[in-house]
Backbone as numpy.savetxt, mean C-alpha at the origin, in Angstrom:
# Nx Ny Nz CAx CAy CAz Cx Cy Cz
-5.63 29.31 -8.89 -4.99 27.90 -8.53 -5.17 26.33 -8.23
-4.32 25.32 -8.86 -5.46 24.11 -9.02 -4.24 23.93 -7.97
-5.12 22.19 -7.09 -4.25 21.39 -6.06 -2.67 21.22 -6.39
-2.59 20.81 -7.55 -0.93 20.60 -8.21 0.06 21.77 -7.49
-1.01 22.94 -8.08 0.43 23.85 -7.83 0.25 24.40 -6.73
-0.28 24.66 -5.88 -0.56 24.60 -4.41 0.61 23.46 -3.57
0.05 21.93 -3.96 1.34 21.73 -3.88 2.80 22.16 -4.29
3.00 21.87 -5.26 4.75 21.73 -5.09 4.80 23.14 -5.12
4.11 24.50 -4.73 4.77 25.72 -4.04 5.29 24.99 -2.55
4.72 24.13 -1.88 5.37 24.21 -0.72 6.29 22.73 -0.79
6.33 22.09 -1.77 7.21 21.02 -1.34 8.65 21.35 -2.58
9.64 20.72 -1.74 11.34 21.55 -2.03 11.14 20.98 -3.12
12.22 22.11 -3.85 12.27 21.15 -6.06 12.61 20.13 -5.49
13.93 19.32 -4.72 13.97 18.59 -4.86 13.43 17.13 -4.75
12.41 17.21 -4.38 11.33 16.34 -4.44 10.09 16.74 -4.88
10.33 17.86 -6.49 9.46 18.28 -7.34 8.68 15.90 -7.75
9.70 15.30 -7.79 9.00 14.18 -8.97 8.08 13.31 -7.33
7.50 14.08 -6.46 6.48 13.26 -5.68 5.39 13.99 -5.97
5.03 14.80 -6.69 3.98 15.50 -7.00 3.62 15.23 -8.62
4.16 14.33 -8.97 3.50 13.75 -10.78 2.90 13.02 -10.50
2.46 13.88 -10.95 0.31 12.85 -11.31 0.18 11.97 -11.93
0.99 11.78 -12.92 1.03 10.12 -13.57 2.01 9.28 -12.88
3.02 9.57 -11.81 3.25 8.51 -10.96 2.54 8.44 -9.99
1.66 8.91 -9.17 0.71 9.45 -8.25 -0.23 8.34 -8.61
-0.53 8.31 -10.07 -2.42 7.32 -10.97 -1.50 6.44 -11.07
-0.26 6.57 -11.10 0.36 4.79 -11.70 0.17 3.83 -9.77
0.77 4.77 -9.10 0.86 3.74 -7.62 -0.11 3.93 -7.27
-1.14 4.72 -7.42 -2.71 3.91 -7.17 -3.14 3.61 -7.66
-2.95 3.16 -9.06 -3.69 2.27 -9.86 -2.56 0.50 -9.31
-1.77 0.52 -8.78 -1.08 -0.33 -8.17 -1.87 -1.07 -6.90
-1.81 -0.10 -6.00 -2.51 -0.26 -5.15 -4.19 -0.90 -4.43
-4.70 -0.51 -5.84 -6.19 -1.09 -6.15 -5.29 -2.49 -6.63
-4.61 -2.94 -7.31 -4.22 -4.49 -7.91 -3.67 -4.98 -6.43
-3.18 -4.33 -5.36 -2.42 -4.57 -4.12 -3.83 -4.66 -3.04
-4.61 -3.42 -3.38 -6.21 -4.04 -2.14 -7.12 -5.18 -2.40
-6.65 -5.37 -3.81 -7.76 -6.54 -4.33 -6.63 -8.15 -3.84
-5.69 -8.14 -3.93 -4.69 -9.32 -3.68 -5.23 -9.12 -2.33
-4.51 -8.34 -1.70 -4.88 -8.52 0.45 -5.89 -8.51 0.48
-7.62 -8.15 0.37 -8.84 -8.64 0.18 -9.45 -10.23 -0.56
-8.63 -10.64 -1.26 -8.94 -11.96 -1.57 -8.23 -12.61 -0.69
-7.08 -12.84 0.19 -6.49 -13.23 0.87 -7.41 -13.25 2.41
-7.64 -12.17 2.14 -7.85 -12.16 4.06 -9.57 -12.11 3.41
-10.24 -12.28 2.83 -11.65 -12.87 2.87 -11.51 -15.08 2.64
-10.85 -15.03 1.75 -11.27 -16.39 1.75 -9.91 -17.13 2.78
-8.81 -16.41 3.65 -8.58 -17.23 5.29 -9.67 -17.30 5.68
-10.20 -15.54 5.98 -11.00 -15.86 7.12 -12.54 -16.63 6.76
-13.13 -16.67 5.84 -14.66 -16.93 5.30 -14.64 -18.80 5.09
-13.57 -18.65 4.26 -13.49 -20.15 3.80 -12.29 -21.22 4.90
-11.17 -20.50 5.16 -11.14 -21.47 6.58 -10.76 -20.95 7.67
-11.58 -19.73 8.18 -11.93 -19.76 9.38 -10.68 -18.90 10.04
-9.86 -18.13 9.52 -8.35 -17.69 9.98 -8.98 -16.47 10.92
-8.37 -16.36 11.78 -8.34 -15.39 12.90 -8.58 -13.91 11.44
-9.30 -12.66 12.14 -9.19 -11.66 11.27 -7.92 -11.22 11.02
-7.26 -10.77 12.27 -6.18 -10.41 12.28 -4.73 -11.10 11.21
-4.94 -12.08 11.86 -3.76 -12.91 11.31 -3.98 -13.39 9.38
-5.60 -13.24 9.02 -5.16 -12.97 7.41 -5.57 -12.11 7.33
-5.78 -10.66 7.52 -5.31 -9.71 7.04 -4.05 -9.37 6.66
-3.36 -9.70 8.01 -1.26 -9.88 7.82 -1.16 -10.59 6.52
-1.60 -11.81 6.07 -0.95 -12.38 5.84 -1.65 -12.07 3.92
-3.04 -11.63 4.06 -3.26 -10.34 3.07 -1.95 -8.99 2.76
-2.00 -8.52 3.41 -1.14 -7.41 3.43 0.32 -8.04 3.14
1.36 -8.72 3.10 2.39 -9.77 2.82 2.18 -9.57 1.04
0.75 -10.42 0.67 1.31 -10.58 -0.67 0.27 -9.58 -1.08
0.33 -8.39 -0.55 -0.63 -7.13 -1.57 1.05 -6.32 -1.98
1.92 -6.70 -0.43 3.28 -6.23 -0.26 3.92 -6.57 -2.23
4.09 -8.09 -1.85 4.92 -8.75 -3.25 4.15 -8.08 -3.91
2.98 -8.43 -4.66 2.37 -7.78 -5.23 2.63 -6.26 -6.20
2.67 -6.35 -5.60 3.13 -3.97 -5.57 4.08 -3.98 -6.23
5.41 -4.06 -4.96 6.55 -4.20 -5.50 7.58 -4.56 -6.90
6.22 -6.05 -7.28 6.67 -6.16 -8.66 6.28 -5.70 -10.02
4.86 -4.86 -9.58 4.05 -4.63 -10.38 4.58 -2.66 -10.83
5.08 -2.34 -9.68 5.99 -1.02 -9.24 7.31 -1.06 -9.62
8.01 -1.96 -9.77 9.36 -1.94 -9.83 9.55 -2.33 -11.71
7.99 -2.61 -12.14 8.55 -2.53 -13.23 7.65 -2.22 -14.59
6.33 -0.87 -13.79 5.84 0.14 -14.25 5.87 1.16 -13.36
5.53 1.12 -12.78 5.75 2.59 -11.51 6.52 3.30 -11.79
7.98 2.45 -11.91 9.54 3.19 -11.19 10.32 2.49 -12.52
9.45 1.59 -13.44 10.41 1.17 -14.40 11.35 2.07 -14.84
12.88 1.73 -14.60 13.72 2.50 -15.02 14.51 3.33 -13.89
13.91 3.43 -12.95 14.54 3.77 -11.34 15.46 2.94 -10.67
16.68 3.20 -10.57 17.89 2.30 -9.98 18.50 1.91 -10.56
19.78 1.00 -10.02 20.75 0.03 -10.64 19.51 -1.41 -11.55
20.46 -1.75 -12.38 19.55 -3.57 -12.76 20.46 -4.21 -12.44
20.38 -5.42 -12.45 20.58 -6.67 -11.56 19.88 -6.88 -10.51
20.19 -8.92 -9.92 19.27 -9.11 -9.37 19.37 -8.46 -8.04
21.13 -8.47 -7.74 21.55 -8.24 -6.36 20.69 -6.85 -5.66
20.72 -5.60 -7.12 19.86 -4.42 -6.84 18.81 -4.55 -6.59
17.53 -5.76 -7.25 16.40 -5.62 -7.45 16.46 -6.79 -5.20
16.87 -7.31 -5.30 16.80 -7.86 -4.31 16.90 -6.78 -2.71
18.17 -5.82 -3.13 17.75 -5.38 -1.77 16.87 -3.80 -2.22
16.42 -3.33 -3.36 14.67 -2.95 -3.37 13.85 -3.66 -3.00
13.87 -5.09 -3.13 12.70 -5.70 -2.16 12.67 -5.63 -0.71
13.62 -5.79 -0.28 14.23 -5.59 0.71 13.83 -4.58 1.05
14.56 -3.63 0.31 13.93 -1.82 1.11 12.48 -1.58 1.11
12.16 -1.96 -0.10 10.45 -1.59 -0.01 9.69 -2.51 1.20
10.34 -3.50 1.49 9.66 -4.58 3.24 9.84 -3.67 4.54
10.82 -2.34 3.95 11.64 -2.28 5.46 10.82 -0.60 5.56
10.68 -0.22 4.35 9.70 1.12 4.01 8.61 1.17 4.33
8.02 -0.06 3.62 6.10 -0.37 4.22 5.81 -0.78 5.38
6.84 -0.67 6.32 6.80 -1.06 7.54 5.24 -0.11 8.64
6.04 0.66 8.02 5.58 2.22 8.52 3.68 1.95 7.90
3.62 1.99 6.74 2.11 1.45 6.47 1.94 0.60 6.70
2.65 -0.33 6.38 1.75 -1.74 7.51 1.43 -1.60 8.52
1.79 -1.00 9.78 1.66 -0.32 10.85 0.77 0.50 11.36
0.68 1.55 9.99 -0.91 2.29 10.14 -2.13 1.33 9.86
-1.53 0.65 9.03 -2.56 -0.13 8.47 -2.99 -1.07 8.70
-2.95 -1.79 10.16 -3.00 -2.71 10.75 -3.96 -1.69 12.40
-2.97 -1.04 12.41 -4.02 -0.25 13.70 -5.12 0.17 12.98
-5.27 0.66 12.02 -6.54 1.27 11.74 -7.42 0.04 11.94
-6.89 -1.08 10.95 -8.22 -2.51 11.19 -8.33 -2.57 12.41
-7.53 -2.66 12.81 -7.55 -3.59 14.52 -8.30 -2.45 15.39
-8.24 -1.32 14.96 -9.36 -0.41 15.27 -10.98 -0.21 15.36
-11.39 -0.35 13.68 -12.32 -0.98 13.22 -12.75 -2.25 13.29
-11.94 -3.24 13.77 -12.64 -4.36 13.57 -12.71 -4.17 14.78
-11.14 -4.76 15.83 -11.85 -5.04 17.21 -11.99 -4.22 18.40
-12.39 -2.52 18.13 -12.67 -1.73 19.05 -13.39 -1.35 18.41
-13.87 -0.99 17.29 -15.32 -0.19 17.49 -16.48 -1.96 17.04
-17.75 -0.80 17.25 -19.24 -2.62 17.32 -19.67 -2.15 16.31
-19.00 -2.48 14.87 -19.39 -1.97 13.58 -20.03 -3.55 13.20
-21.12 -3.72 12.91 -21.66 -5.21 11.66 -21.63 -5.01 10.64
-22.02 -5.69 9.36 -22.29 -5.68 8.11 -22.52 -6.92 7.56
-23.70 -7.54 8.18 -23.98 -8.42 7.94 -25.19 -8.86 6.44
-24.58 -9.82 5.95 -24.87 -9.88 4.26 -24.98 -11.53 4.82
-26.61 -11.92 4.46 -27.03 -13.08 4.41 -26.08 -13.79 5.15
-26.67 -13.48 6.89 -26.31 -14.58 7.92 -24.81 -14.05 8.39
-23.88 -13.44 8.06 -22.05 -13.78 7.85 -21.90 -12.04 7.84
-21.37 -12.05 9.23 -20.69 -10.42 9.57 -19.86 -10.22 8.16
-19.69 -9.30 7.53 -18.31 -9.14 6.66 -17.90 -7.96 6.96
-18.20 -7.20 7.97 -16.89 -5.81 8.37 -15.96 -6.25 8.05
-15.54 -7.19 8.74 -13.93 -7.87 8.83 -13.61 -7.22 7.37
-14.40 -7.13 6.55 -13.71 -7.48 5.02 -13.68 -5.84 4.54
-15.33 -5.30 4.49 -15.47 -4.02 4.34 -14.14 -3.02 4.58
-14.48 -2.97 6.32 -12.94 -2.02 7.18 -11.44 -1.96 6.16
-11.19 -3.06 5.61 -9.73 -3.12 5.03 -9.89 -2.06 4.03
-10.03 -1.83 3.19 -10.31 -0.84 2.23 -10.00 0.51 2.51
-10.80 0.95 3.95 -10.37 2.26 4.62 -9.05 2.36 5.18
-8.27 1.16 5.65 -7.33 0.95 6.67 -6.51 0.72 5.62
-6.76 0.63 4.13 -5.87 0.71 3.15 -5.66 1.78 2.27
-6.71 2.80 2.22 -6.60 3.95 1.78 -5.58 5.01 2.86
-6.08 4.58 3.75 -5.32 5.81 4.96 -3.49 5.52 4.19
-3.19 4.02 4.45 -1.17 3.78 4.82 -0.97 4.22 3.41
-1.72 4.22 2.42 -0.79 4.27 0.84 -0.18 5.63 0.95
-0.68 6.44 1.62 -0.13 7.80 1.34 0.52 7.64 1.92
1.07 7.25 3.11 2.16 6.83 3.73 2.66 6.29 2.55
3.03 5.26 2.55 4.04 4.16 1.30 4.14 5.16 0.28
2.85 5.69 -0.49 3.73 6.14 -1.27 4.98 7.45 -1.25
4.80 8.32 -0.92 5.98 8.83 0.18 7.07 8.07 0.49
7.36 7.13 1.63 7.87 6.19 1.74 9.34 5.43 0.64
8.65 4.88 -0.36 8.63 4.03 -1.03 9.40 5.35 -2.98
8.16 5.85 -2.83 8.75 7.16 -3.50 10.36 7.83 -2.88
10.52 8.19 -2.24 11.49 8.59 -1.07 13.04 7.05 -0.92
12.84 6.32 -1.14 13.57 5.15 -0.27 13.64 4.16 -0.86
13.10 4.08 -1.46 13.48 2.44 -2.51 13.67 2.99 -3.50
12.59 4.22 -4.93 13.00 3.92 -5.90 13.96 5.83 -5.76
14.11 6.34 -4.84 14.62 7.67 -5.23 14.23 8.62 -5.81
12.77 8.85 -5.82 13.10 9.72 -7.41 13.74 10.87 -7.46
13.61 11.16 -5.89 14.12 13.11 -6.47 15.72 12.90 -6.46
16.32 11.24 -6.66 17.23 11.93 -7.34 17.42 11.96 -8.38
16.07 11.73 -9.37 16.32 11.93 -10.91 16.89 13.17 -11.06
17.68 12.77 -12.34 18.11 14.24 -12.65 16.98 15.28 -13.51
């Protein structure tokens, strides 16, 4: 029995769409785009403008949320939910609210990795650990975000 079959055995029928390999693959692909956005903002603000790690990370997270929402809206969850500006704005607000759990997880892990652990990654005389720690935090938070976004923002469990 493969992993997908094992997961399907424990996931209630109502949430079957959560274990869609295609949708999860799309979500991860979008997450990569978000991670690139997040880390680009983090690196530019931290290295070029001297913004502190946590503030630069927070700005990167918000940029990633907006970018990923737009890609998810038009690709991963295209056709889900009602159309129109009001519905779009409602999903955007709900996405921010729903992702707050993933953001909290991501920032807590990032803080732990960069502020509490004495790890350095020096390249050409510059400590780049604050950039290297970011994908670790993003990866953990991604699973929280996938489940929450699927259920609450796009309500995939209500598919016919």
